Each structure stands twice: as structure tokens, then as C-alpha cells.
N, C-alpha and C positions, 0 to 999 in steps of 0.2 A: 235503206235502211238500216245495213251493217256498218255500211259507214259512218251514219250518225252514233249508234250504239256504242261503236268503238272510240268516236271522239270525246262523245260524253262519258265513254269510263276512263280512258286519260285526264280530262278535264278533274273527272273526280283522286282520281290516283295524285295528280300533281297537288291538289288541295290539301291531300292529307298526308302528302310528302314537307307541304309547307306547316303544316299542323304541328305536326314531329318535331319539325326544326326550331319552329318557334319555341317548341314545348322543352326542347333539350337548350337552348339558349337560356328559356326563363331558369333553369333549375342551375343552369351554370351560374350564371350571372348574380342569381340566390345565393347559392353554394359559395361564391367568390365572397359577396361581402358580409355574408353569416363569417365567412375566415376571416377576415380584416375586421370585422367588429369583434370576433369575438382575442382578436391580439391587438387591441387596441381602446375601443371602451366597455368591453365587458370583461369581467372578472377582476376587477381593480383588489388589490390584497388589500385588507383592513385588518387579519391578526398574523402575527409570526410568533412562533412558540419555539422552545428548543428544548432537549431531553438526552440524556448520555452518557454526560460526561462528569465523573466524577473532581476532576479539576477546575474547569469553570463554571459558572453559574449560568442560568437560562439567560439573564439577561447579558453580561458579556458578549456570550455566542450571537442572539439576536444582534445585539450592534455591531458588531464584528463582522455578522454576514453580507453586510452592502444591499440587502433588501427592503427597498422603502415602502413606506404604506402609500397604495394609490397605483402602484406599479402594475403592469397586467401579469397574473399567476401564471398563465401559461408560458411566457419568456422568460421565466427565471430559469437558470442555468445549474445544472450541480454543479460542474466543473469551475464557474466562476463564482460561485458562492465558497467552495473549498479552496479555490486563491483567495478570495477575500479574507478567509478563516483565518488558514495558514500565515499570513503576511501578520496577523497581530497578536493571533491565538497557535504559537508553536507547536502544542502538542495537542493540537487536533489534526487526527489523521485521518478520517475520512468523513462524508455527510452524506446522508441519503434524505432525501425531501421529498414529503408526502405531501401532496396538492388536495388540499380538501376544498371541492366546489362547494360555494362559490366565490370564495375570497378569503380561504386561510392557507396557510403555508407551515409545517411541522419539521425541524429539520433535527435528525434523528442522528448524531456524531458519535464517534467511535475515539478514545483518547489514543497518542502516541506513547510504545512504550521505550522509556530508558532503556535499550538492551546493549550498549557499548559505551566504553569510556574512551577516549584519545586523550592523546596531551599533544599540546601545542604551545611552544613558548613559556612552555610552565605553569599552562595553566588547563585544566582538565575539563574538556567539550562530551556531555552526552550523547547520543544518537540512537534514532530509530532503526530498524531494519533494511530503510531505504540512505541510510547515513545521513539524515537530517538532523541538523544542529538544534537539541531541544534546551540545555541548559549547562552554563557554565560553573565552575567548584575552583575554589584555590586548592584544597585537598583534593584525591583520587577518592571516589565512591567506594566502597567496601565492598557492597554488594551487587555490584555490575561489570560484566567482562570487560576487562582492560586489554586492549590491541594495542600491542607496542611495535609500531611500524612509524615510517616517514608519510606523514600527510598532510595538509593544510586545509584552513577553510574558507573555500571560496562560495561568497553568497549563501551563507548558510547549508552549506551540505561538506561534509568531509571529503576532499578527495584523496585518493592513495597515489602516493607518487609512483608506484610501481604498479601498475594494472594485474598486473597476476596477483599481489597483497588483494585488491579488488574482487577478483574471482572467489580467494577461498574465505574472503568476510561475505559475501553472497551465498556460497554454497552452505556455511556454519549457519546462517538466516534464515534456510530453508527448513532446516532440520533442529533448531537450537528448542523448539518448542517440546521436541519429542525428546531430548535428551536424559537418560536415566542417570548422568549424573551433570551437577551443575558446573557449567565451565569459568573460570576465575579469570584465566589469564593466557594468553597469547603472543607469541614472538613471530612478526614476519619479516624482521628486518633482514635476516637471513632465508632465503627458499628455499636453500640447498641444505635448511637444518630447523626446519618450522617446530615449535613447542608451544605446550598446551599445557595448562592443570587444571584438574577437576577436583572440586569439593576439598580443593586444601588437602588431598590426600596422595594423588596420581600427578605425575609430570610424565607426559606423554612426549617422545621424539618421533616425529614423524619424518624426518629427513629431509628428501628433496620433494616439492610440490608434485608428486606423480601419483596416482592411484588414492588419492587424498582422500575420496568420500570410502573406498573400501577400508582404508587402514582406521578411519574413525569409525564405520560401523564394527570393525573386527575390536578395535579397544571397547567399545561399548560392551558387546557381548562378554570379552574377558571378564570385565569390571562385574557383571552378575553372576561371576562363578563363586561360590559359597567359599573356595581357598582364599579367596581376596577379600571377603567380608572386615572391615575393620582395621585391614594393613595400609600402611605407607608406604610408597616408593616409586619407580621409574620405569615405564613402558617403553621400549625401546622397540620402534616398527618401522626404524629407518630402512632394512633391508628387505620389507615386505615386499610381495608381489602376489597377484591374484593364484599365479601359477607355484610357487614359494611362498605361502603367508606366514612368515617368521615372525615371532613376536616373543621377546624375552623381558620378565619382571623381576626388579632387582628390589628388593626388601628394603626398606629405609631404616638404619639401625637407631634404637632409641640409645 
């Protein structure tokens, strides 16, 4: 009797296991099918809008985005859209995609800023903080920081002949928004005598490219001193070290 009950119990357990396996298989197939359909049949794009740029119109951005009506909403990539935009609209700096189910796409872009001017073969090129070439001018724009050093234009990007010069530019890029004075000019042709000018008032001799971050911070703090208000002149930081923070100011004679 006990043997019959045990055999019957085993059969019941087997049937339960088969049902569970069948249920999990059904769920797996259903999920896989839904995933496939969501990436192929479901969510076709029928509207694309754009906002955020003061340089390009919404229509220009949508047309340059590479997004086609009818393509799958879920397969749209910010990386691909940004690449498509920047290849046609160089002043686009970034894009954020808002996918509005079931079929809408909103592109939120930000414009690149002309932070630097470089001169290449007599032509002036403006670039953003990634040294991406934005625009060229026959004359030097007066309101943008001019970087005087040996550079070339490689596939739409400014490349410095000296990697150390690129390091200085990158250092400035990270801090330029927080400067209390507007930088006008930087000379990186001789990295043992790095020079900058600010607000057409101060010429700063940083000397060799060592302790550059500390020297820059020291100068900006000096410039806040009331004794230098409305004064013009040269600041010499060539002898500066963190242990011996020497700085000399020579007033410009009228």
C-alpha cells in the first residue's frame, strides 16, 4: 500500500514539474517574442521634435539627426544621433533624447561655445573646449581667447604639435568658466616662457610649465586685491613654487 502511494506521489510531482517547466518555457518564449516585436514592429517613430539651440532651427536639427519616420523608437542611439548632428551642424555640442512612447522622439540639444581661436596658415579657426573646429574667420575675432602655438586641423579637430601645449589648453578648459578675469591671449610657443593676458590689463609670465594650476590660482587671487583695481601691468610668476610662492607686479606706465 505504501509503495503504491509513493509511486502515485512521484507521478504527481513529475506532472507538477512538467507544468512548471512548460509555464517557464511559455513565459520565456512570450517575453522573447515581445522583445523582438518591440524592436521591430512596435513603437515606430512618427514625430521628431527638437529644442535647445539658439543657432540652428528645430527643422535643421531634425533633418540632420538621421532619424527616419517609421524606424523603431527603442533602437535610436544618442551616440549615433550626436555623430550625425555634428557631421552636419558643427555647433551642436551634445544631445539628449527623450523617447515619448509610443512613437515620439524629442531631441534636446546644447550649442557648442567658441572658446578659443587658433591661426592655421593665415586663417583663424574657432574651437570648443574639445578643440573641435567650429568656424573660420579671415580676421581674428576679438572677443575669444587667442591661443598662439603650432597647431594643425586634422579632420575638424585642432591638434597641437606639442602635447604639453594641449595639456595647458585642457587645464584652462576645465577652469575658464570660473575665471574672475577674461583671458584674451596665451602664448604657448615656448613652454619655458608661457604667457597670458587678461582683460587687456594684465600680462602674466608663468615661466616654465610647472605648477601651472597653482600659478594660475595665485594670479587670480592677486587680481582680486583692491590695490590692483583699475591697474595695468605685468605679473611675473616664473619663480613661483608652492613652497616659495613668489609673484611680482610691475605697473604699466602711462
